C-alpha positions in Angstrom: -225.2 -127.4 151.0 -225.0 -129.6 147.9 -221.4 -130.3 148.8 -222.3 -131.5 152.3 -225.1 -133.7 150.7 -222.6 -135.3 148.4 -220.3 -135.9 151.4 -223.2 -137.4 153.4 -224.2 -139.7 150.5 -220.6 -140.8 150.0 -220.2 -141.4 153.8 -223.5 -143.3 153.8 -222.4 -145.5 150.9 -219.0 -146.2 152.6 -220.8 -147.2 155.9 -223.2 -149.5 154.0 -220.3 -151.2 152.3 -218.5 -151.6 155.6 -215.5 -149.5 154.7 -214.3 -148.2 158.0 -211.5 -146.1 159.2 -211.6 -143.7 156.2 -211.5 -140.1 157.0 -214.4 -138.2 155.4 -214.0 -134.7 154.1 -215.9 -131.9 155.6 -217.6 -129.1 153.8 -215.0 -126.6 155.0 -217.6 -124.5 156.9 -216.3 -122.4 159.6 -219.4 -123.2 161.7 -217.8 -126.5 162.7 -220.3 -128.8 161.0 -219.2 -132.1 159.6 -220.4 -135.4 158.3 -221.4 -137.8 161.1 -218.9 -140.5 160.1 -215.9 -138.2 160.3 -217.2 -136.7 163.5 -217.8 -140.0 165.3 -214.5 -141.5 164.1 -212.6 -138.7 165.9 -214.4 -139.1 169.2 -212.6 -140.8 172.1 -215.4 -140.3 174.7 -218.5 -142.5 174.7 -221.7 -140.8 173.6 -224.3 -139.7 176.1 -227.4 -140.7 174.3 -229.5 -139.5 177.2 -229.1 -137.4 180.3 -231.3 -137.6 183.3 -232.9 -134.4 182.2 -233.2 -134.7 178.5 -233.0 -137.6 176.0 -230.8 -136.9 172.9 -233.7 -137.7 170.5 -235.8 -135.0 172.1 -233.1 -132.5 170.9 -234.1 -133.1 167.2 -237.2 -132.0 165.4 -237.9 -133.3 161.9 -240.2 -131.7 159.3 -242.2 -133.6 156.7 -240.2 -135.0 153.8 -240.4 -133.0 150.6 -238.9 -133.2 147.1 -236.1 -130.7 146.5 -235.1 -128.9 143.3 -233.1 -131.9 142.0 -235.9 -134.4 142.7 -234.4 -135.9 145.8 -236.1 -136.2 149.2 -235.1 -133.7 151.9 -236.5 -133.0 155.4 -235.9 -129.9 157.5 -234.2 -130.7 160.8 -233.5 -128.6 163.8 -231.2 -129.7 166.7 -231.6 -127.7 169.9 -229.1 -128.2 172.8 -231.2 -128.6 175.9 -228.2 -129.4 178.1 -226.0 -127.1 180.2 -222.8 -127.8 178.2 -221.7 -127.3 174.6 -222.4 -130.5 172.8 -221.8 -132.4 169.5 -224.6 -134.3 167.9 -224.8 -137.2 165.5 -228.1 -138.6 164.1 -228.9 -141.4 161.7 -232.3 -140.9 160.0 -234.4 -143.1 157.8 -237.0 -142.3 155.1 -239.9 -144.7 155.5 -243.1 -145.3 153.6 -246.6 -145.8 155.2 -245.9 -149.5 155.8 -242.7 -148.7 157.7 -240.5 -149.9 154.9 -237.1 -148.1 155.0 -236.5 -146.4 151.6 -233.2 -144.6 152.5 -231.0 -143.4 155.3 -228.9 -140.3 155.9 -226.9 -138.6 158.6 -227.1 -135.2 160.3 -224.5 -133.8 162.7 -223.3 -130.6 164.2 -220.4 -129.7 166.6 -220.0 -127.3 169.4 -223.7 -126.4 169.8 -223.9 -124.1 172.9 -226.6 -124.6 175.5 -229.9 -123.2 174.2 -228.5 -122.8 170.7 -230.2 -124.4 167.6 -228.8 -125.7 164.3 -231.1 -126.1 161.3 -230.4 -127.7 158.0 -232.0 -130.0 155.3 -231.4 -133.7 155.9 -230.7 -134.9 152.3 -231.7 -138.4 151.1 -230.5 -140.0 147.9 -233.9 -141.4 147.1 -235.3 -140.0 143.8 -238.9 -138.9 143.8 -239.4 -140.9 140.6 -238.6 -144.1 142.6 -241.5 -143.6 144.9 -245.1 -144.2 143.7 -247.2 -141.0 143.7 -249.3 -140.6 146.8 -247.0 -142.7 149.0 -247.1 -141.5 152.6 -243.5 -140.8 153.7 -242.1 -140.0 157.1 -238.6 -139.5 158.5 -237.6 -141.4 161.7 -234.6 -141.4 164.0 -232.6 -144.6 163.8 -230.0 -143.5 166.3 -228.8 -140.3 168.0 -225.7 -139.5 170.1 -224.7 -136.4 172.0 -221.1 -135.8 173.1 -219.6 -133.2 175.3 -217.7 -130.8 172.9 -214.0 -130.8 173.2 
């Protein structure tokens, strides 16, 4: 998981700097999970952000942010495929304070999620706990979400 966090942080930094077209490394997992940037770069079909039956953002549940063992913020996330076809998912998330100020962003993705199947992981942010004043109310919000038919 730490390897995928490093990849996601690196991908996030590249996206912020506007460096496009670079292939991002994946964690090597046989489960078919990858960073969002490498996943979306390889997609030819347009995303289906919503279907008539189920909006893509409703497929993601996000737990409260917490400080992990290396003093970075994480949030438990679960993606559930509510469609009738295997799907790939990409989400951009943001860590915000009580005033709505964005403190950090990260990405979560998975590939080949079968109908009814769930995928759970920690969404890792690069924001250090020491950078946030004690007692600050934090939440995680969806910036964008895309669902693609698996190929």
